[in-house]
N, C-alpha and C positions, 0 to 999 in steps of 0.2 A: 359398275353399279351393282349393289347386292340384289339378289333375286328373291329374297324374302326378308322380312323384318321381324325380329324377335321382340315381343312386348313382354315386359315384366308382369306376371300374373298378379291380379288384385289380391291384397291381403298377404302376399308373400314378401319376405325381406331377403335382400342379398346377404350372403354369408361368405366368410373367407375360410381358409383352411384351418386357421387357429381355432375358430369357433367350432368347427367340426371335430377337431381332435379332442377338445374338452368335453365333448358330449358323452354323458354317462350311458345313455341308451343308444344302441347301434341303429343306424339307418337300415332300411330294407329296400332293395331295388329289384324288381322282377322284370326281366326282359324276355318277352315271348316273341319268337320268330314264327310267323304264320307258315303252315304247310312245310314243316321242317322234319323230314323223315330221318329217324336214326339209322335207317338202312343205307343212307347216302353220306354218312359222316365218317371220315377216316379215323377219328378218335375211337369209334366203335368197330373198326376193322374193315371199313369199306376200302376197296382196292385202289380207288383214286384218291389222291391227296387233296381232299376238298376243304379240310378244316384245320390247318396248322395252328391258327390262333386259338381255336377252341381247345386243341391239345395243350397249348401253352397255359391256358386258363385252368385246365384240369389239374395241372401240377400243384395247384393251391386250392383244390376244391374236393368236395364229395361227388363222386361220379356214379350215377345209377345206370346200370347196363340193361335192365329189363323194365323200363318205365313205359307205362301205357296211358294214352289218352282214353277218355271215356267214350269217344265217338270218332268218326272219320271226317267231321266237318266242324266249322268254327263255332256256331252257336251252341250246340250241345256240349262240345268239348270245353269251351270257355266257361259256360255256366257251371259245369262240374268243378273246374279248377277254382272258380271264385266262391263257390258255396260249400265245397267239401262233400257234395252229395252226387250220387249217380243219376242218370237221366230218368230212371223210373220214379225218382223222388222229386227232382226239381222241375221236370216236365217242360223244359225248354227244348222241344223236339224238332220244330221246323226251323227253316232259315231265319225267320223273323220271330222265333219263339222267345217268350219271356219266362222268367222263373216264377213259380207258383207264388200267389199272393202271401200265403202263410210263411214263405221263406224269405220275404223281402229283407228282413234284418239278419238272415243267415248268409251274410256275404262278408268277404275278407275285409273290406273297407270299414264296415260297421263294427265287426268283431275286434279288429285290431285297436280300435278306440281313438278318441279324439286327442289323446296325448301325442299322437303322431300328426304331422302335416301330410295329409293324404292327397296324392295326385294320381289321376287316371287319364290315360291316353290310349286310343286305339285308332290306327289307320284303317282297320277293317270295320266297315260300317255295321256289319252284323254284331260284332262284339261291342261296338259303341252303343248299340241299343240296350245292351245289358248295363253298361255304365250309366246310361240315362236312367235306367230303372233303379240303380243304386245311388243316384246322384246326391241324395240327402246326406249320405255318409262320406262324400268325397269333397274335400276342401277346394280342390282345383281340378275341374273336369275340362281338359283341353279338347279343342275341336279336332275332328279327324283330318281336317285340311291344314292344320298347323304344320309347319315345316314343309309344306307342299310348294311346288314350283308354279303350277297353274291349277285353277279349279273353277268350274261353273256350278258347283253343287250348292244347293240351298239347304242342305241337311241341317245346318247349325240350329235352325229355328223351328223345324217342323215336328220335332219330337220333344218339345221343351215343357210339356205339362203332363200331369198324371192322366188327364182326360185323353190326351193324344195317345199315350201308351195303351190305355184301355181299348180305345177304338182300334189301334193297330193290332192288339192281341185278338180281338174278336174277328178282325179281317183274316188274320193268320189261321185261327182255329177253325173257322166255319166256312170261309168263302174260297180262299185260294192259298193252299198250304205250302205251295212249292214255287212261289213266284221269284223272280230274279232280282228285283231291285227294291231295297227298303225305301218306302215313301214314293214308290214309282208313280202313284196317282198325281203327284205334283211336278213330276219331271216332264217337261214338254219337249216336243221335237225341236223347237227353236233353241232350247238350252243345250241339247245334244249337238246341234249344228254349230252353235257358238263355241262349244268346247272343241269340236273337231277342228275348227279354224285356228283356235289358240294353240292346239296341240301341234298342228302342222307347222305353224310359224315358229314355235319354240323348238321343235325337233330340228328344224333347219339350222337353228343356232348351235345345236349340240350334236349334230349328226356325226361329226368326226369322233366324238367321244363315245357316243351310243349308237353304233351302226344298226342295231336291231330296233331302235326306238327308245324313247324315254320310259323308265319304269312308270307304271300307271295302274290304276284300278279301272279297267276298260269300261265297265258298266256304270261307274259311279262318277265320272267326270272329274277325276283327280289324277294329276301327274306330278312326279317328284324326281329328284335326284337322290340316290341312296346316300351319298356323302352329305348332302344338305340335311337330310332327316337326322343323321347321326350328329351333325353339328348342332342342330336344334335341340336334340335331347341332352347333349352335354351342356349347352347353355342353360337349359331348363333345370338340370340337376343342381347347378351352382346357385340357383335362386330359390331353392326350397329350404325353408327354415328347419332347423333341427328339432327333434329327430324326424327324419323323412321316411314315409312309406310311399313308394311310387311304382305304379304298374304301367309299363310301356309295351303295348302290343303293336309290333311292326308288321307291315304287310308282306315284306319280302322274307323268304324266297318264293312266295306264291307266284304262279304264272300271271302274266306273260313273263318269260325269262329274258329280260333285257339288261344284261350286265354291261359294265364299262368295257371299252375296247380292250383294256389290258387283260381281260379274262375270256374274251371271245377266242375260241379255238384252242384253249390250253389243254383240252382233253380229246383232241383229235387223234385217237389211238385205235388200235384194232381190237380192244377189249369188247366182249359182248356178254351180256348177262345170260343166265339160264333161260332158255325158251320154254314158255308155258302155254298150253293150249287155252283158247278163249273160254271164259266162263259162261255158262248158260244165261246168267243175268247181265251179260254184256253183249247184247246182240249188235251186229254191225260195228264191231270194235276196230281198233287200229291194228294194222299189220305190224309184225315185229320190226320191220325196217324203219317204220315211222317212229315206233316207241324208242328205238335205239338212239335216233337223232334227238328226240325230245328229252330223253334221259341225259344225254350229253349236255344239252343246253341248260337243263336244271342244275346239273353238277357245276357248270360254269358260274351260274348265278349264285349258288351256295358259296363257291370260292370267293366271289365278290362280297357277299354278305359277311363272310368270315374275315375278310380283310378289313372291312369297316368295323366289325366287332373288335378286331385287334387295335384299331385306333381308340375305340371306346375304352378298352382294357388299359391301354397306356395312359389315357386321361384319368381313369379312376385310380391308377397307381400314382401318377405324378401329383395329383391333388390330395392324396391321403385318404380317399374314400375306401380303398381296399383295407385300410387299417381299422376302420370303425364302421363297416357296413357288411351286411349279408347281401351277396350278389347271387341272384337266381337266374338261370338260363334254361328255357324250356320251349315247348311248342304246344299248339292246340290239337294238331293232328299231323299226319304225314301225307305222302303222295305216292301214287302207283304208276308204274310203267310196265305192266305185265297183264297177261290173260286178256289181251285186247283192250285194256283200260289205260287211259291217260287221265290223271286227275284224281279227284276224291269224291266226286258226286256219284255215288254208287251205293248199292246194298251190300257190298263186300267189306270184310273186316280182316283182310290179310295183314301180315306184319308191316309191310311198307306204309300202310294206311294208319295204323294205330300205335306203332312203336315209335316213341319220340325221345329226344334228349332230355335229361335233367342233370344239371350241375348246380351245386350250391357251395359258394365260398363263404366261410365265416370270417369275422374280423380277424385280421392278422394271421390267417391260416397259411402255413408254409409248406404243407405236405399234402399229397394226394391220397384219398381213401376211396376204394372201389367197392361197390355193392352189387351183387349179382342175383339177389332174390327179386321176384316180380314186385313192382310197386305201381301205384295208380296216381293219376293227376289229382284225385280227391285227397291224397295224402299231404299235398302242399299246404292247404289251409290249416289243419291242426298243427303241422310242423311250425309254421310261421307264428301261430298263436302261442305255441310253447316257448319259442325263443324270445317272444315279446312279453312273456309273463302274463298272458291273458288266459282266461278259463276256456276250456274246450268242451262244449256240449252241443248235442244235436246234429252232429255231422257223421257221415259214414266212413270218412277217411281215418287213417291211423297215422300217428307220428312216425316219420321216416326213421329207419335205422341210421345211426350216425348222429341222431339228435335225441336219443332216448328210446326210440321204437325198437321193436324186436325184428330180427330176420326170420321170417316165417315162410318156408317153402310151400307149406300146405294151404296158405291163404288163397282163396279164389279171387282173381282180378277180372272185372267185367268191363266190356266195352259194347256199345250198342248203337244202332242207327234206326230211327223210326220217323223219318221226315214226313211220310204220308199217313202216319197213324194219327187219328184225332187225339188232341191233347187230353181230353177228358174221357178217354176210353182205355181199356186194357191194351197192353202192348202185344198186339197180335200181328199186325203188318209191320214186322220189324226183323232185324237180324241182331242176334246176341252172340258175342264171343265170351268164353270163359277160359282164362288161363289158370292152370293149377299145376304147380311143379313144372315138369318138362312138357306137359300136354296142353293142348288147346282144342276145345270143342266149339264149333260154330253151329248155331241153329238159325235156319232160314224159316221165317214164319209164313204168313198168309200171302204168298206171291203166286200169281198165275203161272202155271207150268213149272213151278219150283216150290211147292208147298210142303212145309214141315220136313225139310231136308236137313240132315246133320252131316258134318264133316269133322274128322278127328285127325290131329297131327301131333307128332312127337317133335317138338321144336329143337331139342338137343340133337337128335339124330338127323332131323330133316328141316333145317332152318328155312329152306325155300318153300316149304309147305307143298311138296310135290306128291307125297304118298299119303292118300286118304286111308286111315286105319279104321274107319268107323265099322265097316262090315267084318274085317278080319279080327278085330279085338272086341268082340261082342260084349264080354263081361265088363271090361273097362268102359266101353262106350255107354252101356246101360247105367253104370254107376255114375259117370259124369253127367249123363243126360238127366238122371233123377236129381242131381244136385243143382244143375242149371235151372231146370223147370221149377224145382222147389224154391229156389231163390226168387224167381219171377213171381210165383204165387204168393210168397211171403212179403215181398217188398214193393211190388207194383201197386201204386196207390189206388187203382181201380179194379174192381172185382172182375176176375177172368171168367170166361164162359165155362160152365160145368165145374166151377170150383166152389 
């Protein structure tokens, strides 16, 4: 008996391959894998062979080697990707943050236009809040629980109005800026208990296949099988009328790391990463021994996700979609297993947290093209607008090299985190990283016991960010510091103190 039922979306018609091949305007499919650090991808030089299928895809794609998320967690990073603007502009700063009202129509779904059949899906509920905000420009907004195995979540109906979003924003801005569960006021103990019972019963059915547990969103009462999610997405793709624009935000390889049994233990080796002393902003962190184990489990889960992506790639090839579609693969942020930190809920902005994959395959592309200049997630929106012949106005991103943009080594790339900074106030309780050429400057703002601290690294000579050059390279440090703070003063929407 099937474990889920796929329902044809309202207003969408089933199409066949011949209908696709005759399409004059190419489809665009964006696949975002949550918490996917470029530092763990063998395509980018990682020592473990985690992503053979991604490497296979790269042979017919543009590969961006120094691509950065705008933040280290989902809401802010996804808001930047979908609006083409940095956090200091869109202001979706907290976990439940929303894009500024004046930027409501500055989103990829709206700008790409209604000549496309636009589909949005996010398993991650934080990103789905943004899709709710942009819903008027989305022809088919799928529920986060679609393609799930079990769910007790009532999320589908609790954010379905403009009024609800406004109330949610006020709650996020002024009352509790860093809470854990979207819509948590309506989640009851009984619902959590009900899900726990369902999860236990279902895991018993699949324990031999998933020895560590079924993949799940542990705080949000959703559990799924990875292969089932990909099957659902493939079925969905075949039902979108031409030309299609679809954004698929998948939760994996976000923790918990629950791969299929075929991937458990595949990296039981003696390899150990570079040991790094705990950071002052990570008190009571994980010991190196624990981080090594967690890293290995993450790598296993990435390999599982890569295998499923391989199935998706084969599907896109056999059905002809690779011949008439742009295929984008990227992530919203990375994951860290260093300096005492496991995860990405942090004020830190080191490479494992913000350096993410970006690969874009054009219709019928047959060769690989590599780009090594720094690029930003805000560049995806203007690039997709360019290839879809739409006008590009009002965004901070630039068209990517390979699609008409310039390779500019001197362009500053910014990433920032300000989850506890009030939305309508200057970015002072924040961390900001600026990558320029080979150098990366990090500024830590108004944190107790770590206030107004700078770190400087040469990423070419020191990719592990072990040697802080801020004090020893004073002239360079002051030059980059002036540029970073000058950009904050210029672009931060709210007046900064003493400015």
